[in-house]
N, C-alpha and C positions, 0 to 999 in steps of 0.2 A: 487262473481261468478254469472256468467250470467244464465239465464234459460237453455241454450243449456251447459253449464258446467255441471249444476247439472243434466241435463238430461243424460249426458254421464256418471256421476258417478252412478246414478240408475242403468242403464243398466250394467255397470261393477259389481256392487254388485248383480243384479239378475243373472247374468251370472256367478260368482264365488260362489254363494249360500250364501252368507251372509246376504241376506234380512231377515225380520221376517217371512216370509212365508217359513218355513222348513217343510218336510213332517214328519210325525211321526217316521218313520223308521230311517231318518237321526237324529231326535232328540235322539232316544232311543241309536243309534251307538255313539253320542257325550257323553251321560250318562253313557254309557258302557266305553268309554274310559277314562272319568274323573275317574270313580271307579278303573278301571285297574290301572290309574296313581297312585292314591292314595294308592292301596294295594301296587304296587312297592316302593312306596317312602321310603326314609332311615327310620330307625325305632332307637330308643335309642340304642340298641343293635349293630347297624351297624356303629357307629362312636366311636372314641377312642378305649381304651383296653376294653376288657371284663371283668367286674367285676362280684363278686357274686351277687350285688344288681341289675345290668342288666339282668343277668340269672335268677334272681328270678322274674323279670318283665316280661321276656320272657316267662317262664313257665306259670305264673298267666295268662297272655296274652292269649297264645295258648290254655289252657286249658277252659278258658272261652270263647274264640271265638267259640270253637268246640264243647262247651256244656259238656264237662267232669264234673265230680263231683269237687266240691271244696277241695283243700287241707285239709286233716285232721289233724289239729293241735295236736291232742293227739297221733297221729302216726307218724309223722315226725320226724326224727331222727336228724336231723342237727339243732343244737340250732341257734337262731338268731345273738349271739354275742360270735361264739366260741374262744377258746383260740389260739391267734397266733403260728404257727409252729405245728399246732395237724391237723391231718387228717379231722376232721370237718371243718376247715377253709377252706378245699379245695372243699366242696360240697354245692350244692344246692339239697334239694330234694323235692318231691312231691308225695304224696300218696292219691290217689282217691278211695274211696270204693262206689260201687253200689250194690243194690240187684235186681234192675229192668232193664230189658233188654234195655228199651230206655235210660237210664241214662247213662250205660257204657257197651259197646260189641265191637266186633271186627271192626264195621264199625267205631266207635267213635275212636277208638285205630289207624284205619288207617287215619282218619282224623286229629288226633293229629300229625301222622307222616308225613303227606302231608303239614301241617300247617308248621311245622319245616324245611321242604324242600324248601317251598315258603319262608322262612325267610332266606335261605342262609345257612341252615346246610346240610351237605353232608352225605346220608345213605353210611356207609363202606361197607356194604354187603347185599346180598338178604335179604329180612325180613324173619324170620324164624317162623314158624308155627307148633304148635304140635297139633294132632287132636285125641279125646278121641275114644275109641273103639265104640261109638254110632255115630262117624262122626263130632261131635260139636268140632269147634277148641277152644282147652282150654288154649292154651299158644302163645302169640305172642311176639318176642324178636326183637328188632332192637337197633343198635349203631349208632349214629351219631356224627360228627366231626366239629367243626368250629372254626378257629383261636386260637388254643392251647387249646379248650375245648373238653371234650368227653361227650355225652348226650346219657344213656342207658335207654331204654323204654322197660318195660314189663308189657303185660297183662297176668293175670290169672283168670281162671274160677274155682270155687269150689262149686260144686252144684249150688245154687242160688245165692252165693256171687262172686262178681266180683272185681278185683283189677287192678288199672292202677299205675305204678310207674315209675316216671322219676328221675333218678339220674345223674345230670351233675357234672362233676368236671373238675378243672384247671390242666392239665396234669403238667405242670412245678412245680406247687405248691404240687401235689402227688410226685412227682419224689424227691424234696426239703425234705419232711416229709420222705420219704422212706430212702433216704441217713442220715438222721437225725438219724433213728432208730425209729423212732416215729410213727409207723403205728398202735398203739393201739388207740380205740376209749375209749376217757373219759366215765366213769360210769355217768348213768344219774343223775341228781341233784334233 
């Protein structure tokens, strides 16, 4: 290409904004756009059927991303390998416990709810809050739906103890177990 051709290419690059001399604002805008695209990218639970394993990953990532306490292994009711055809085979549960306000509070609970909505879950009705006589919110309840699954979220404040519970269940699985008359939870092993 001749010098004149390269000059035209250079002018077009400058006019279109693709030269290396971007302002900091446009660089930040591009960085924000890349982050937004990454956040909107499909996640494992968004492809193929939703399984207990995908729901487990979703709950673990949402709680970790929002800074909620880790799942308490001693308090989670659902065994990792439940007997097929039983109610626990339909559920994925999370129990987070906190005694310090920064660890678990209403704002963090709202962050978990908003993260679920950001991942395609639909809140079925307005989030319910119960206020104690001193004006403190001591209960938050919400229900979410996504592709045949229901997720029930509950935050409770008992004195200085706080609990966040997420119970997700496969609607068709629960209905199948119900029709079979097998709704009894097995005794802990």
